[in-house]
C-alpha positions in Angstrom: -26.8 29.9 -3.3 -24.9 28.6 -6.3 -26.0 25.5 -8.2 -25.0 23.3 -11.2 -24.7 25.4 -14.3 -23.7 28.6 -12.5 -20.4 30.2 -13.1 -18.2 29.7 -10.0 -17.3 32.8 -8.0 -13.6 33.3 -7.9 -12.1 33.9 -4.4 -8.9 34.6 -2.7 -8.5 32.9 0.7 -5.5 31.9 2.8 -4.3 28.4 3.4 -2.7 26.9 6.5 0.7 28.5 5.5 -1.0 32.0 5.1 -0.5 31.7 1.3 -3.2 33.3 -0.7 -5.1 30.8 -2.9 -7.5 31.7 -5.7 -10.0 29.4 -7.4 -8.7 30.8 -10.7 -5.2 29.4 -9.8 -6.7 26.0 -10.8 -8.1 27.1 -14.2 -8.1 24.0 -16.5 -8.5 21.6 -13.6 -11.5 20.1 -11.9 -11.8 21.5 -8.4 -13.8 20.0 -5.6 -14.8 22.7 -3.1 -15.6 21.1 0.3 -17.2 23.6 2.7 -17.3 22.2 6.2 -18.7 23.7 9.4 -15.6 23.4 11.7 -12.2 21.8 12.4 -12.0 19.3 15.2 -15.6 18.2 14.9 -16.4 14.5 14.4 -18.3 14.7 11.1 -16.0 17.2 9.5 -13.0 15.0 10.5 -14.6 11.9 8.9 -15.6 13.9 5.8 -12.2 15.4 5.2 -10.4 12.2 5.9 -12.6 10.5 3.3 -11.6 13.1 0.8 -7.9 12.7 1.9 -8.2 8.9 1.3 -9.7 9.5 -2.2 -7.0 11.9 -3.4 -5.2 9.4 -5.7 -8.5 8.7 -7.5 -9.2 12.4 -7.8 -5.7 13.0 -9.2 -6.5 10.6 -12.0 -9.5 12.7 -12.8 -7.4 15.9 -13.1 -9.1 17.2 -9.9 -7.9 19.0 -6.8 -9.7 19.3 -3.5 -9.9 22.5 -1.5 -11.4 22.4 2.0 -13.1 25.7 3.2 -14.3 26.7 6.6 -14.7 29.8 8.7 -11.9 28.6 11.0 -8.7 30.5 11.3 -5.7 29.3 9.3 -4.1 28.3 12.5 -7.0 26.1 13.6 -7.0 24.6 10.0 -3.3 23.9 10.2 -3.6 22.0 13.5 -6.6 20.1 12.1 -4.7 19.2 8.9 -1.6 18.1 10.8 -3.7 16.0 13.3 -5.5 14.2 10.4 -2.6 14.1 7.8 -4.7 16.2 5.3 -2.5 17.1 2.4 -4.8 19.2 0.3 -5.3 22.9 1.1 -7.6 23.9 3.9 -8.7 27.5 3.3 -9.9 30.1 5.9 -13.1 31.9 4.9 -13.0 33.9 8.2 -16.2 35.8 8.2 -18.0 33.3 5.9 -18.3 35.5 2.8 -17.6 32.7 0.3 -19.6 30.1 2.3 -22.6 32.5 2.2 -22.3 33.0 -1.5 -21.8 29.4 -2.4 -23.9 27.2 -0.1 -25.0 29.3 2.9 -24.2 29.4 6.6 -25.6 28.4 9.9 -26.0 31.5 12.1 -26.0 31.2 15.9 -24.8 27.6 15.4 -25.5 25.3 18.3 -27.5 28.2 19.9 -24.3 30.2 20.4 -25.0 33.9 19.6 -22.7 35.2 16.8 -21.2 31.8 16.0 -21.6 31.4 12.3 -20.3 28.3 10.4 -20.4 27.2 6.8 -23.1 24.7 5.8 -21.7 21.4 4.8 -21.5 21.6 1.0 -19.6 20.2 -2.0 -19.2 21.9 -5.4 -17.4 20.6 -8.4 -16.1 23.3 -10.7 -14.9 22.2 -14.1 -11.8 23.5 -15.9 -13.8 26.3 -17.4 -15.1 27.6 -14.1 -18.6 26.2 -14.3 -20.2 24.5 -11.4 -21.2 21.0 -12.6 -22.1 19.4 -9.3 -23.6 20.9 -6.1 -24.7 19.4 -2.8 -25.7 21.5 0.2 -27.0 20.2 3.5 -29.0 22.0 6.1 -28.1 19.1 8.5 -24.5 19.6 9.6 -24.4 15.9 10.6 -25.1 14.7 7.1 -22.2 13.7 4.9 -22.1 14.0 1.1 -22.6 11.0 -1.2 -19.0 10.4 -2.0 -19.8 8.0 -4.9 -21.7 10.8 -6.7 -18.7 13.0 -6.5 -16.4 10.4 -7.9 -18.8 9.5 -10.7 -19.1 13.2 -11.7 -15.3 13.6 -11.7 -15.0 10.4 -13.8 -17.6 11.8 -16.2 -15.6 15.0 -16.5 -12.4 13.3 -17.2 -14.0 11.6 -20.2 
């Protein structure tokens, strides 16, 4: 599991339009990586809509948000459209990046073989260093949004 001070692992995942997106595409920007367990679940919907509603603040802090789940790009697209989410939702089908960053819940909800990302937020600075990390073993717990905003404000100087 990665933590503050670690170098972020670059990745290449597909967004809802099947376009390949790399973390390194955002070099020089602050990136908020939001790992969420699953599209169309109540806590994930609330969390991602909170990030959606904070985008104008994040833009002032030279920050972009990337949502990441193990859902297919097609499920993520329907989820984004339903909730008017305008930042990229990336498909980590198989959970490789979720495992390397914050971990996964295996056999989620008691369903054999059903693996989802743990709810986690990482802020990666423009140099590719993780400056904030939050990981929850409780999929029903949301991050402290004010902490994320304060860290982005600090980074923007």
